[in-house]
N, C-alpha and C positions, 0 to 999 in steps of 0.2 A: 504493499502498500504506500501511496505516496506522503514524504511528510509534507505536504503542502496544503493550504485551504485557500477558497477563493473569497477575500473578504468583501463583505455588500456595502463595509462602509466606505465613505468615500476618505481618499487620503491624498493629501496635497501636492499636487502634479510639480516637478521640477520643468525647467525653463527648457526643456528638449521639445522643441516645438516644431514645427514642419516647416521643411528648410534650411532647420538649423545644424543640422550636422556637419560636421567639423567644420572647418574655416568658415567666415561669413562668404558668400559670393552673391554678386547680380544676380535678379530674376533672368535676364537672358542668358545667362554661364547655367544657371541652372536647367531651364528650358532647354538649352542644346543637351545638355548631359539626360534628360526625360528624354530625348527623342532617341538616343541611344539606347535605353533601355526600356521604358514605357510602354512606348508606341508599336511595337514590336508585332503586336499579333494583329491589331487593326490596320495595322501598316503592309501588312502582306495578304491582306485578304483581296485586293484588288487582282492577284494571281489566279484566283477561280472563282472568285463570288459573283462576277458579272456573268461569265460561262457557265457556272453550273444551272442560274437563272432559266437559262435558255435550252442547255441541252440535258440538265438531270433527268430525274424522275419522272416531270411532266414536262416535257418542250413544249417551247412557245413557238408559233412563228416570227418569222426576221423581216416583220413589217413595219411601217411607222410607228402605230396605236403601242406594239408591245414593247418596240425598243425605248420610245418615250414614256410609255406607262412604265417600264421597267427602271429605268434611270431616273424618272421623277418619285417613284419609290424606293430608291436608293438616296437621295437628295433628301425627301423628308423624313427619311428615319434615322439618316445621321444628323440632322438638324435637331429635331423633335427629343429622341434616344439620346444620342452621344453629347450635343451641343447644349443640351436645356436639363435634359433631366442629369445626365451624369454631371456633365464639366460645371456647369451653372449651379444647378441646385444640391444635389448629392455633395458635392465639395464643401457646403457650407456645413454638413452635418457630421465637423470633424470632432473625435476623440482625444482629447490633447494635442490637436496636429494628426491624428493618425485617421484612416480612411480602412473602409473596408466591411464585410460584413460583419466577422464578430467583434469590430471596433463597433459599428453601427448598434447589434444590439448590444453590448455593454454602455453603450450610450441611451439607450431605451431603456433599460432594464432597469440602471441606476434610477431612474425617475417614476417609474410604473411599479418597480418593486416586486411582490408577489402576486399581484393580480392576475384575474385570468387570462388577459390577453398580451401581458408583463410574460407568464409562461408559455403562450403561444407564438410570442415574439422571438422568444429563447429558443424555441421549438423549428421557427421558421429560420431561422438562422444557421443551427447546426445541419438544418436541410440542405443547404445552398452550401456550407463548408464542403457537405459530403456531393454535393453535384460539383463542384470544383476539381476535386478528384477525376473524374471520368472526365471533365474539360482538357484538365493537366496531362490526360493518357493522350488524347484526340489531337491536342494541338501540336503537337510536335511533329508526328505523324503527317498530318495532312499538310502541315506549310513545308515541309521537307521533300515528300514527293510531288507537291505540287511544282516546285520549284525544279525538282531533276528531272521531272517528263518536258519540260521547256527543252531537252536536250533532242526531243524528239520533231521539233519544231528544226532544227538544223539539221540533224541527219534521222531518219526512220529508221536508220539499221542500228541507231540506239536504244531502241524500245527495250530489247532484253535484257539491258543493263541498268535500268533504271531503278528497280528493287534492289538489286545486288547494294547500288552507288547509295542507293538510302539509307539502306542498313548500315552500312560503312560508317556515313555521318553519324546517324542518330546514337549507336553504340559511342563512336567517339567522344560526342558530346556527352553522354553519362560518363565516360570512364574519366572527360575532365574535370568534372565538380568538385572530385575531392584534391585538387588543387586550388581550387577559389578561383572566384571571377573576377579578382583585383585585375590583374596583367591584360586578361582577355579587353576586360570593360573599357579599358581606357581605349579601343581599338573601334568599339560600338558606336559613339558618337559621329566620328567621321563616317563610317562604313553607312550609317543610318543616313545621314545628311542629304549623301550622293546618291543612296537608293532613293529618298525622297524627291531629292531635285531630278532625276533621270526619270518618274515617274510624272512628274507635271510637264517635263520636257516634250515628252512623247505625245502627252494627250493635248497640249496643247498644238503640237504640229497637226494632229491628225483634226482641232478644233478649227482650225484654220481653215482647214480646207471644205471642211462642211460645218460651217455657224450654226445651221438648222437645228441642229442637237442641243442648242442653248436654249429651244423652246422646254424641254422636260424641267427648267425651274418652276414652272407653272404647274401648279396642284394640280390642276383641271387634267391634265394628260395622267395623272395616277386614278383620280376619280372616273374617266374616261373606260380606263382599263377595267376596274371593278365592273362596269356599268357591263361593259362589253362582252365580258367573259369572268364573271362570277366569280365560280369555282376552280377555275385556271389561276385565275388575280389570288385566290386567297391561299392555292397552293402556291404560288411563286413567292409567296411570303418568305415557306421555310429556305430558297435561297436568300432572299435579300437579305433576310437577318445576317447572314455570313460576312456585310458588309462592314456592321455592327460590333461585331462579336471583339470582342478587347477592351469595350466600354467599360465591363466594370472594374478592369485591371488601372486604369487610370485612376478609379475612385480607390482602390486596393495599396497603390504607389504614390497616395501622396502624401504619407507621411517622410518619403524618401528626398521630395522635391519643394514639396508648398502647390497649394492651390492655383496660388499666380503666377509660377513658375509653369504648371501645366497650362493653365489656360492660354498661357503667351504660347506654348509650344504647338497646341492646339488649332489655336484660331487664326494665328499668325503664320503656321508654316505647314501643320499635317494635314488638316481639315482642307484647305486650297491644292494642295498636291494631289488628293486622293479625289477630290471631285473633278479636277482636271483628267485622271487619267481615266476613271469610269467614262466622262462624257468623250475622254478621248475614243475607248474604246465602241462605245455606241455610233460615234462618229464614221468611225473604220469601217464598221460593218454598215451603216447607213449607205455608205460609197463605194459600195461593192453589188455585183452582179450576182445574182442570186443563188448561181452554186460556187462561187468564189466564196458568200458571205457565209454556206453552210458547211462549207469547208474550215474558213477562218475561226468560225464562233467555237471552234474544238477549242481553240488556246486564243483567244484576242490578245490576251496581255502581251506576249511574245510576240506575237504574227507585227505589231504597231512597229519594233525595232526592224531598219533594214537589213537584207543577209549578212552583211560584212559586220554587224553589232550584235547579234543576235546570241551568239555565244556569250561575247561577255555579260551581257544583260544576262543569260542563265545563269553563268554564276553568281553575279551581283545580288540577284534574285537568292540564291542557294546561302549565301554569305546573310541576306536579311531575314530566310527563314530560319536562320540555323540562330541567330541573335534571338529572333521572339522564343522561340523555343527554349532557350537559355533564361530567358526571363520569368518563362511557365513555370521550369523546374523551379529555380529558388523562389517562385511564388509558393509553389508545394511546401517548400524546405518551412519557409515563413509562417502561412496556416497553419502547417503542423506544430509550430513553437508554440503559436497563440493558443491552439485547441491542447497542449499540456498543459500549459499554466493556466488554463481555464477548468482543467479536470475532466477533459472529455477524452484524452489519450493517454495510455500508460507513457510513463518514463521512456525517452527513447536515447540511444545516444546519440549527442550534438557534436559536432567538431566545429572549431571554428577555424574557418580559413584564412583571417586575419587580425594581426597584431593590434589592428587600430580599428578597426571598423566593427562594431558588436553584431551589425546587420549580416554580416557575411559567415552564413552557416553552412554544413553540411550534415545532412543525415541520411547513414547511409541504408537501413531499410527501407525509406522512401523512395532514395534514389533507384536502389537496384526492384523493388516492385514494380514504378515507372517507367523503366527501363524493359521489363522482361512484359509488360502489356504493350508499351511501343512496340514492339518487334514482333507481336504475336496480331498486333491491329496489321501492320505491313502486311504481314505473311498473308494474313486471312483477306483482306481487302481488296489488295495488289494495286490499287490507283486513287487516286484522291478523289476520282467522282464518285467512287464508292463507299469512300471515307464521308463524303460531303452528305451521305444518308445519314451517319452517324451523327455526324457534329452538329451540333444547333440547339438540340434539345436541353442536354443539360445550361448551355449559356443561356438561352432564354427563359428557363425553369429558375434559375439564379438572379435573373433581372427581374422575373416576375414577383419572388419574392423580395427583391430589394425595394420593388415597388409600393409591395403592403408594408414593408416595414417604415418607407418613408411617410404613407398616409397616417400610420402610429406617430412615426415623428412630428408631421405637422399638427395632430392634436395634440398630443400629451405632451411632445418638449417643448415646440417652437409656440403653442399655442395661439396656430393659425384660427381665424376665424371659417366657420363653414362655407359662409358663400366663396369663399377660396378655395378651399381643401378639397370641397367636391368635385370644380372643373378641373383644378389643376390633377387631383388623382385619378378622376376618368379619362381624361385625355394621357394620360400614361400607362392606366390599365389597358386601352382600346390595345394602343400600338403592342404593347407587350404581351398581353392576352392572346392579340392576335398571332405574333410571333410565335408564343407557343403554341397554338392550338395548332398553326399549320406544321409546325416541328413534329406533332406527335400523328401526323400521317406517315414520320418517318419510321415509326418505331418497329415495322415487320422488316425492313430493309437496313436495319444498323441500329438505329434509335434506341433501343433494347441495350445496346453496351453500356452509353453511359449512364440510364436510368439502373441497370444493375447495380453498376458499379457504384451509383450513388445510394441506392438501398442497401450494400452490403456497407457500407463506410456507414450509414444513418446509424444501420443496427450495431456495428462496434462503439459509436461515439457515444450513443444514447446508455447501451450496455455498462461501460466503464463507468459512464459518471452516475449511471444508478447504483451500480454493485459497489461503486466506492461511498456513495452516501450511506448504503445500509451496512457497509463496514466500520463505518463512524459512530454510526448511530447503535451499531451490537457493543463497539469497546468503549461509548460513554456508559452502556448502562451498567456495567461490572466496573466503569474508572474509579478509582479511591482518591478522594480530594487529596490534593497537595498539600494545606495546612494540616491536615492530621498526618499523610504520612511524613512528614520531615519532622513533626514534633516527637512521634515513635521511634523515626529512625536513629535523632542524634544520637540516642543511647544504646542502641542494638549494634550499632555496626562498627567497626575501627574506620576513622578517618586516615587518608594518605594523602601526600604529597599532590598539588597538580589541579587538572579542570578537568571535568567529565562534562561534555555535552551530551544531551540526551534527545536527539531528535523526533518530533512531536506532531501530528498530524493536526491535535487538537489542542487548546488555548485551557481547556481545563481537564482538570485529573492529572492520574499520574500515568508516564508513559511503560509498556509491558518490559521495554529494556530496561526499564529502572527498576520492575520490581521483580525484573528475573536475576540481574546484575546481583542484588543485594540479599536474594535467597542463594543464589548457587556461590558467587565470591563473598559474600558477607564484609563486604566494605564499601566506603564511600570516600569520595576526594573530597578533599577540602573546600574546592568549589564545585557547585554542583548546579549547572545549567540547562533548565527546561527550554530547548527552542521549536519555534513554530514556525516557517513559511509561510507567509500571507500573500495571497498576489492578489491582488485589486484590478476592480473591473474597470480599469483603465490603463493606455499605454506604458505610462512611466510613472514612479515617485519622485518627490525630492529628494536627493541624497539627507537634506536636513532631516526628514523625517522616516531613514531609513528601517532603524529602532527603536526599538522601546522594552523598558524593562521592568520587573516588580521587583523588589526585596522581599523575601518571602522569611528571612532569618536563619540563623545556624548555617550561615553558609550554602542555602539553596536561592535561585532565582528564575524567574522566569521571563522568557525576552521570546518578543516576536520581531523578525522581520519583514520588512513589507516590500513589494514589489510591483511595478507593472506587469502586464502580460505581454509584454515585447520587450523585457528584459530577461537578461542573463540570473540564474541565482545562482550567484558564487558567492556561496557561504563563507568563507574564510577572509575573501577580500572585504566583506562587510565588517568581519568582526575586528580587522586590524583598525578601523576604526572608531569602536567601542572603548570608549575609556572609565566609562564609570560604574559597570556593570562588576563590582567587586576587583577590578583593575584592567589592566591592560592582558589581553589575550596571546601567549605566547605559544605556539602551532606546537612546539619541541616538548612541551608539558602539558598539552591539551589532547584528549582522546574525547571521540565521537561513537558512540553507542547508537546503534538503529535496530529497529525492528524490522523484520521480516515475518508477513502472516501467510500461513497458511490456511486455506480454504476446507473446512470439513463439511459434509453434505450434511442439509438440517431435512427434521420429518417436516419441517412447513416449511418450506423456503419461501422466500420475499418476492423471489422471482422464478418464472417458467425455469425449468430443469435445463430447457437447452442454452438459457439466457445462461442461467449460472456458470453452466460449462464453459461457453464462451469467454467470461467473466474469468474462472479460476486460470482459464487458459492464457489470458491476456495479462493476468497477475505472474503468473509463474516465469513470463519471459520479457517483463519488464526491464528495463536499464535499471541498475543498481542506483540505490538513490546516491551512493557515495560518489560517482560518475556525475550524476546528475546534480549534486551540490556543490561540484566540484572541491570534494574534500581529500587531503592528505592523504595515500594510501595505506602509508605504514601508520596510519594515526586511529584506524577505525577497527570497531568491534559490531559485531553484527549478531544478535540474539532474537532465536524465531520465539512466533506463537500459534496460536491455533484459535479460530473464529470461526461462528456460524453464521449464515445469512437466510 
């Protein structure tokens, strides 16, 4: 069992706000950095999004009605969903500078507490997190595959090599994770700046040749598309949404760059480049004869480039998809770290790949699971068009959940008037609900995969949270009050020099490790500290409020260390800053005692048997508290106990 708990009480937050990581930088410089890291997912969508709308499971005719109708849908979806919903509104919902679904849930639950819809908001946030894992598996597969498929526009004979090349690139990507992304990250921004600039230039060349395509800025063409082909237009939304995938990543990465830098990067550079490219693809198709258009729509992104520049474009696009995949993988590490801190995932081995940047982490278990899943996806679906059928449902599900949470935010946190809330929420529900509904039609063709991954992940997340809560309740039922224990123990055991720190999951009662120690060893150290690590429902805690302690008398102390859910729980580092809990802590004279619980079958289990077995398996395979709290390996003693739930 983890010796951490999630604090429901607000803890003063530190000054680590959005955009305040490292040395101060101008918003323009931060915006350039964001272009290299944050916009990769949505930036690689032009490679396949426009194409899939016409050649996907529900093909459309290549006439003016459908070309302008689809283009108008892409433009207005990008405007309403990305620009207004996420970049303008959602980025105002920061939790001490941090964004993302879990940060939003923590912000909401801090206001609504344990009310009915507060619990529902938490469950929605957990399910959105579960769906993210499905998305993080499909994104690298479809992005890299779609880029490598560009080789077939250079030479048809390259087709048999597409899957092997994609697999080599993807496997190499996952093998690089252990080394960290700091060095590679320096190359991200220049590459992505070149990539987006090339998108804009290619699109602009085509628009100049066929400027009539700009008529799609008028929403009437999208309306006319729906009026003419109601069912086909609705189904087309399942592919149109591919143009806005990655919008949620902008919100999630807000803490790294700040909302101002992301808005500058989006409105000032990324969005214009993307729109120019989408309009350029449509302009090229509109300017071709019917037969040539039917052939070009199979890969319009690469065919916009002249023959001599097509291979360099393929290489540039491959680099861009590599970068986009890297961002998704590191995002999975960050989300998992947050989920561990908030008590939804058991302790996992977390390696830090940078001595200066705390956010650069590597989680081996997550990395290898993602790699295996991505390899299986590529081998199963074989091409990006097939993967497009699986892609989208996880993203649109998460976007719909974000919209639900946003409505709660409007009412419970921002206290907006209902005459503002209802039309605003209705607009986003219409778009996100339509996207999700259209993607539900993809379930038989591959959409089942992210839903299956999401269901499995949700089961594990909620099972661990529930089992952990039950274990705490059972242990607290038999816990001995520390005040009584301290008085009875001071004369019944030999006191030895040094400090003993007993890690406890609760701030009440005596930890089982302390009871077992005095029972078997019959000694107590001169200073006995019962230490609990509490995770606050906010990203960061001010170092000034990191620790608190209570002197229980007779050399006994109870200490609580407070951390935000984005922070590392480095216990020795925190103890070095404590001077008043009976004196300074000398690690060479300090021993850490940990409790390791063994789950016993109960006659009246509080969880279904199959969930109890899952929880027991997760408990057995969780990383040790020694590793998670970064305790010195030669100063740790672990004592076991048994518990029923």
